[in-house]
C-alpha positions in Angstrom: -9.6 0.8 -11.9 -6.5 0.8 -9.6 -6.5 1.2 -5.9 -7.3 4.7 -4.7 -5.1 6.7 -2.3 -6.7 8.2 0.8 -6.4 11.9 1.4 -4.6 13.0 4.6 -8.0 13.5 6.3 -9.2 10.0 5.2 -5.9 8.5 6.3 -6.3 10.0 9.8 -9.8 8.5 10.0 -8.6 5.1 8.8 -5.9 5.1 11.4 -8.4 5.9 14.1 -10.7 3.1 13.0 -7.9 0.5 12.8 -6.5 1.5 16.2 -9.8 1.6 18.0 -9.3 -0.3 21.2 -12.7 -1.9 21.3 -12.3 -3.3 17.8 -15.7 -1.8 16.7 -16.3 1.4 14.8 -19.2 3.2 13.1 -18.2 5.2 10.0 -20.8 8.0 9.8 -19.0 10.8 8.0 -20.8 13.3 5.9 -21.9 12.7 2.3 -19.1 12.7 -0.2 -16.2 12.3 2.3 -15.2 8.8 1.0 -16.8 6.6 3.6 -16.6 3.5 1.4 -12.9 4.1 0.6 -12.2 4.6 4.3 -14.2 1.6 5.4 -12.6 -0.7 2.8 -9.1 0.5 3.5 -9.6 0.1 7.3 -11.0 -3.4 6.7 -8.1 -4.4 4.5 -5.6 -3.2 7.2 -7.6 -4.8 10.0 -8.4 -8.1 8.4 -5.1 -9.8 9.3 -5.9 -9.1 12.9 -9.5 -10.5 13.0 -12.9 -10.7 11.3 -14.3 -7.7 9.4 -18.1 -7.4 9.4 -19.8 -4.9 7.0 -23.4 -3.9 7.8 -25.0 -2.2 4.8 -28.2 -2.1 2.8 -28.7 -5.3 0.7 -28.8 -3.3 -2.6 -25.2 -2.3 -2.0 -23.8 -5.8 -1.7 -22.3 -6.0 -5.2 -20.6 -2.6 -4.9 -19.1 -3.7 -1.6 -18.1 -7.1 -3.1 -16.4 -5.3 -6.0 -14.6 -2.8 -3.8 -13.4 -5.4 -1.4 -11.6 -7.5 -4.1 
């Protein structure tokens, strides 16, 4: 599967996350809004500027690992 393209709403949320002055964000959007896509995309954009920490349930590890590659 290729890389997904965020919708305009997702893109706006990603930009807010990446540009957050404190460097910390909590992605708590509604079900089905593409939280994983937004979080991964924000992480990829933010990673060159520092460390990205993902806090998620253990059973989602392999999904996050796959999406992050």
